[in-house]
N, C-alpha and C positions, 0 to 999 in steps of 0.2 A: 227730892234726889237729882243730885247733878249728874252728867253724863258729858265723858268726853265725845268731842264734835262725831269722831268718826265714830260714836256709836247711834246716831240721832239719825232717826227713818227720814228718809227723802218725801215722807204724806206723812201728814197731820192725821192719825190715827184715833179715832173715839171708841170704849168699850161701848160694847153692844148690853153689857147689864147697868151700868153706873152714869156712864157717859161721859165720865172722864174723857181729857184730850191724854193718849201715848205715844211721847214721840219720840224714846226711845227705847233703844234693845240690847241684849247684855247678852252672853250665853253661859248656861252655866256648866257646861262641859268643855269648852276652850279652855286654849293655857292661859291668857289674857294678851296673850302675844299677837293674837291672829286677831286682825278686826270682826265682827259677826254680821253678815248681812244675811238678815230672814229673807226667806223664800216660801211662799206658797205652801199651807200645809205644815210649818213648821209651830208649836206647841209656843205659849207663852203664857204670863198670870198679871192681871190688870192689877199693877202698882197700889192702885185707891181701894178698888173693891175686894181683891185676889179672886176676881173668876178665874177660872181655865179659858182662855182663848185658842185661836189658831190666823194665822194672815190665812188673809183669801182675794180673790180676785187680782192677781198682780202686787200684792202685798200693798194695796189699797183699801182695803176693809179689815176687820175684826168680826169674827165670829166666837160666838160659846160655842166650846167643846161637850156635846154632851157626856152622862156616862159610859153610854153603851158606846161611842164614839172613843172615850177615852180606853175603855178596854180592849177596844181594837186594833188600839194603836199600840199597847203593850203588849199584844202577841206579837204584833209585826216587830216591836221593838222592848226587846224584855228590861224592864226597871223604870220606864218610862212616867207611868204611873204614879211610883213611891218617890219619883224626883220630882214631878211637880207639887206632887202633894204636899213634901216637906215644905219646897219652896212658898207653893200657898200658904201653907200653916208659920211660919215666918212672918209674911205679908201680913197675917190676921192678928198676930199676937205683938207685931213692930206699930198696928195700926189701931187696935184693941178693937176689933172685929172679932164676933162672938159669932 
């Protein structure tokens, strides 16, 4: 996958599940005109193994999100679990992951 230079992360982060390098981030909720800069606590999906992850430690590390954490996030931000799950399944289909 290629990224616009503005979508590259300032630190190279590695997926806690598969160890793949994740060096870019895009938003699924912004209009495409605004540059997305991830913050601690933002949710993402690894583009290689489809693990749900979150940014931590001043956006210098990724942490796998547990099912309980995702439920709690969905209570605070209704719809985030469904949106994340759609993204995850799209990646799994694209990568041929069962």
